[in-house]
C-alpha positions in Angstrom: 102.8 81.7 97.4 103.0 79.7 100.6 100.4 77.9 102.1 99.1 78.0 105.1 100.8 75.9 108.1 97.6 76.4 110.1 95.7 74.0 107.8 98.5 71.9 107.2 98.6 72.3 103.6 101.3 72.1 101.3 102.8 75.4 99.7 101.7 75.6 96.2 104.3 76.7 93.7 103.6 77.3 90.6 106.4 76.6 87.9 107.4 79.4 85.5 109.6 79.7 82.6 112.8 81.0 83.5 114.6 83.4 80.6 117.6 84.4 82.3 118.5 87.5 83.9 119.0 91.2 83.5 121.8 92.8 85.1 120.9 90.1 88.1 117.3 90.2 87.8 115.5 87.0 87.1 113.0 87.0 84.1 109.9 84.6 84.3 107.1 83.5 81.8 104.1 82.8 83.9 101.9 79.8 82.8 99.1 81.8 82.1 100.6 83.7 79.3 99.9 80.7 77.1 96.1 81.9 77.4 96.7 85.0 76.2 99.0 83.4 73.4 96.2 81.1 72.1 93.8 84.0 71.9 96.0 86.3 69.9 97.1 83.6 67.4 93.6 82.6 67.2 92.4 85.9 66.5 95.2 87.1 64.8 95.6 84.1 62.1 92.2 85.1 59.8 93.9 88.8 59.6 97.1 87.4 58.6 95.7 85.1 55.9 93.3 88.0 54.4 96.6 90.3 54.4 99.4 88.1 52.7 98.1 87.0 49.4 98.7 83.5 48.8 99.7 82.3 52.5 98.4 79.1 53.8 96.5 79.0 56.3 98.7 76.9 58.4 101.6 79.5 57.8 99.4 82.6 58.7 98.6 81.1 62.1 102.4 80.5 62.5 103.0 84.0 61.7 100.4 84.9 64.0 102.1 82.8 66.8 105.3 84.4 66.0 103.7 87.7 66.7 102.3 86.9 69.8 105.9 85.8 71.2 107.5 89.1 69.6 104.8 90.7 71.3 105.7 89.0 74.8 108.9 90.2 74.6 107.8 93.8 73.7 105.9 93.7 77.0 109.2 92.4 78.6 111.1 95.1 76.9 108.4 97.5 78.6 109.0 95.9 82.2 112.7 96.1 81.6 112.4 99.8 81.1 111.2 100.0 84.8 113.8 98.0 86.0 116.7 99.3 84.5 115.9 102.8 85.8 114.9 101.5 89.1 118.6 99.7 89.3 120.0 103.0 88.1 118.2 104.6 90.8 119.6 102.1 93.3 116.0 100.7 93.5 116.2 96.5 93.9 113.9 94.8 91.7 113.2 91.1 92.8 112.0 89.9 89.6 110.0 90.6 86.3 107.1 88.4 85.3 105.2 88.3 82.0 102.0 86.9 83.0 98.1 86.6 81.2 97.1 90.4 81.4 100.9 91.6 80.9 103.9 91.9 83.1 105.2 93.5 86.3 108.6 94.5 87.6 108.5 93.6 91.1 110.7 96.6 92.8 111.6 95.6 96.4 110.9 98.7 97.9 108.8 101.5 96.8 110.8 105.2 95.9 111.1 107.4 98.6 111.1 110.5 96.2 108.6 111.6 93.9 111.0 112.2 90.9 112.3 108.6 91.3 109.0 107.3 90.9 108.0 109.6 88.0 111.2 108.5 86.2 110.5 104.7 86.8 107.1 104.9 85.9 107.8 106.8 82.7 110.6 104.5 81.5 108.0 101.6 80.6 106.0 103.8 78.2 109.0 105.4 76.7 110.2 101.9 75.7 107.2 100.9 74.2 107.1 104.1 72.3 110.5 103.3 71.0 109.4 100.0 69.9 106.4 101.2 68.1 108.1 103.9 66.3 110.8 101.2 65.2 108.1 98.7 64.1 106.4 101.5 62.4 109.8 102.6 60.5 110.2 99.1 59.6 106.5 98.9 58.2 107.1 102.1 55.8 109.9 100.6 54.0 108.6 96.9 53.9 105.8 95.7 51.4 102.4 96.0 53.4 101.2 92.7 52.1 104.2 90.8 52.7 104.6 88.1 55.7 107.1 90.8 57.5 105.1 93.9 57.0 102.2 92.6 58.1 104.3 91.2 61.4 105.7 94.9 61.9 102.2 96.4 61.2 100.9 94.1 64.2 103.7 95.0 66.5 103.5 98.9 65.9 99.9 98.6 66.9 100.3 96.4 69.7 103.0 98.5 71.3 100.7 101.9 71.0 98.0 100.1 72.5 100.3 99.1 75.4 101.4 102.7 75.7 97.5 104.1 75.5 96.7 101.6 77.9 99.3 101.9 80.5 99.5 105.7 80.7 95.8 105.7 81.8 95.9 107.9 84.9 95.2 105.3 87.7 97.0 102.7 89.7 98.4 100.2 89.0 98.9 101.4 85.7 101.9 103.4 85.0 100.1 106.6 84.5 99.0 106.1 88.2 102.2 106.2 89.1 102.9 109.2 87.3 99.8 110.7 88.6 101.1 109.7 92.3 104.5 111.3 91.6 103.0 114.3 90.5 100.6 114.6 93.7 103.2 113.5 96.0 105.4 116.1 94.7 102.8 119.0 95.2 101.5 118.0 98.5 104.9 116.6 99.9 102.3 113.4 100.4 102.8 110.1 99.4 99.6 108.9 100.6 97.6 111.7 99.0 99.2 111.0 95.5 98.4 106.8 96.2 94.6 107.8 97.5 94.1 109.8 94.3 95.6 107.5 92.1 94.2 104.2 93.5 90.5 105.7 93.2 91.3 106.9 89.6 92.6 103.0 89.1 89.2 101.7 90.4 87.3 104.3 87.8 89.0 102.8 84.7 88.7 99.2 86.0 84.7 100.0 85.8 85.0 101.7 82.4 87.5 98.8 81.2 84.5 96.3 82.5 81.5 98.2 81.1 83.8 98.5 77.6 84.0 95.0 77.1 80.8 94.2 78.2 79.4 96.9 75.8 81.8 95.1 73.0 80.4 92.0 73.7 77.1 93.1 73.0 77.9 93.6 69.6 78.9 89.9 69.1 82.6 89.9 70.8 83.6 86.5 71.6 82.9 85.0 75.0 86.5 84.8 75.8 87.5 88.1 75.0 84.8 89.1 77.7 86.2 86.7 80.1 89.6 88.1 79.6 87.9 92.0 80.1 86.5 90.9 83.4 89.8 89.2 84.5 91.5 92.4 83.6 88.7 94.9 85.3 89.1 92.8 88.6 92.9 92.9 88.5 92.7 96.5 88.3 90.2 96.8 91.0 92.1 94.6 93.1 95.4 96.2 92.7 94.2 99.8 93.2 93.1 98.7 96.6 96.1 97.0 97.4 98.1 100.2 96.5 96.3 102.2 98.8 96.7 99.6 101.3 100.1 99.5 100.8 100.4 103.5 100.9 98.4 103.4 104.4 100.8 100.9 106.1 104.0 103.1 104.6 102.7 106.4 106.0 102.2 104.6 109.3 106.0 103.4 109.3 107.6 106.8 110.7 105.1 106.7 113.9 106.4 103.4 114.7 107.7 103.2 118.4 110.0 100.2 119.3 109.6 100.9 123.1 105.9 100.0 122.9 106.3 97.2 120.6 108.9 95.4 123.3 108.1 92.3 125.0 109.3 91.4 128.4 111.8 88.6 127.9 113.2 85.9 130.4 116.5 84.4 130.0 116.1 80.6 130.8 118.8 78.0 130.1 118.5 75.6 127.1 118.0 72.2 128.9 115.1 73.3 130.3 111.9 71.7 129.1 108.8 73.5 127.3 106.6 72.7 130.5 109.0 74.1 132.9 109.9 77.5 130.7 106.3 78.2 130.3 105.3 78.2 134.0 108.9 80.4 134.4 107.2 82.8 132.0 103.8 82.9 133.8 105.2 83.3 136.7 107.6 86.0 135.8 104.9 88.1 133.6 107.3 87.8 130.6 106.0 87.3 127.3 109.2 85.8 125.5 112.2 83.6 126.6 115.9 83.6 125.5 118.3 81.0 125.7 121.4 81.5 127.5 124.8 79.6 127.1 127.2 78.2 129.9 128.4 82.1 130.4 125.0 83.4 130.8 125.2 85.2 127.1 121.9 85.3 124.9 122.1 82.4 122.1 118.7 81.5 121.0 115.5 83.1 120.8 112.5 80.8 121.3 109.7 80.6 118.4 106.5 81.1 119.9 104.5 79.2 116.9 106.7 76.5 117.5 106.1 76.3 121.2 102.2 76.4 120.9 102.7 73.4 118.4 104.3 71.2 120.8 101.3 68.9 122.3 100.8 69.7 126.0 101.4 65.9 127.2 104.7 66.1 125.5 106.1 69.8 126.7 107.6 68.3 130.0 109.8 66.0 127.9 110.5 68.5 124.9 113.7 70.6 125.7 113.7 74.1 125.3 116.4 74.3 122.7 114.1 72.2 120.0 111.7 75.0 119.7 114.6 77.6 119.9 116.4 79.8 117.0 120.0 80.6 117.2 121.1 84.0 117.4 122.3 85.2 114.1 123.3 88.8 113.6 119.8 89.7 111.9 118.0 88.4 114.9 119.6 90.9 117.4 118.4 94.3 116.9 119.9 97.7 118.8 117.1 99.8 121.0 117.3 102.9 119.3 116.1 101.6 116.0 113.9 104.3 113.9 110.5 103.1 112.6 112.2 102.9 108.8 115.2 101.4 109.9 113.0 98.7 112.1 111.2 97.7 109.0 114.2 97.3 106.8 116.1 95.3 109.8 113.0 92.7 109.9 112.9 92.3 106.0 116.3 91.8 105.9 116.1 88.8 108.2 112.7 87.4 108.3 111.4 85.9 111.5 108.9 85.8 114.2 110.8 87.1 117.2 113.7 89.1 117.8 116.0 90.3 121.0 116.4 93.8 121.2 119.3 95.0 123.1 120.5 98.4 124.6 123.6 99.7 123.9 125.9 98.1 126.0 124.6 94.8 124.8 122.1 93.7 127.3 119.1 92.2 126.5 116.2 94.9 126.8 113.4 92.8 125.6 111.8 90.7 122.6 110.1 92.1 119.2 107.4 90.0 117.8 106.6 90.5 114.3 103.0 89.9 115.1 102.9 92.8 117.1 104.6 94.9 114.5 102.3 94.2 111.9 99.3 94.9 114.4 100.9 98.1 115.0 101.0 99.0 110.9 97.4 97.8 110.5 96.1 99.8 113.5 
């Protein structure tokens, strides 16, 4: 997460354990996973000690920790199920992260067909079903009171719980994505499917919170309750975020580039910021493009960098110092549609873009602030 430059604070970066890559997708364990690892180890240590005759307390907790690590890799396998199907359907995945409350596969673009949504969503639970089945078969042929038998029993139940929890019919859970895909296919509206899935997710969040509070009243550890509250809060927030994201996506086809264009002014790069701003105001323009010696657009002025220059220094700062060279991604054709426009902006993030006519002549400037405002409207 980037820091807020307006407040002058440095970016806060959380260091995560990098496990490697899965077909080019980076895999990470977040530090918050250590909290759930400690909780599971402390919780299952006594169970292992009671289930394996003659085992020492230290060995029991060591086995409980081994279960915790293996369970984390089972969650990772669940996410890799989503990732594998996403890649097969040509939906790039930014990364996979295992954290306190589970795991997440960060798909770069939402599926554009309900079929793809359904297949990606169902892949995770099916992977966990397979793991639960394999662990269960291993448990059946292993001595039930042995260390391996107890470990397989715990992994069987853990993966079964992952399946049951994830197929609950509310976003952001896999079951919620299955609901969205089904409603989307029936109504031809992704937004309708997301609305139903998101509100179902909020109901599930309330149910999870109520369950943990009721169980805690019967004597459950306070830390478990805190985890339950965090899980409910996460589900509620993620359901709301899914709804907002769907609303934004629903507005994308309605984007009209012509209505977003700012009139631009072509100026030489050796002009001072102060002089350029005067020309901007006099010409009723809203953007500045620097031209080279042959009057060809060469750079675009960053509005944020201009405003960051102190007024008393603007007469001495050349405009080229607050401009960004016009690389390919910063020059966009005028005929882009809404979705094509979003794709182009995501490919080369910037604050301003030069829009050109089919003959290459400058047509205006697109500011991402205006694009974001149109999506929020």
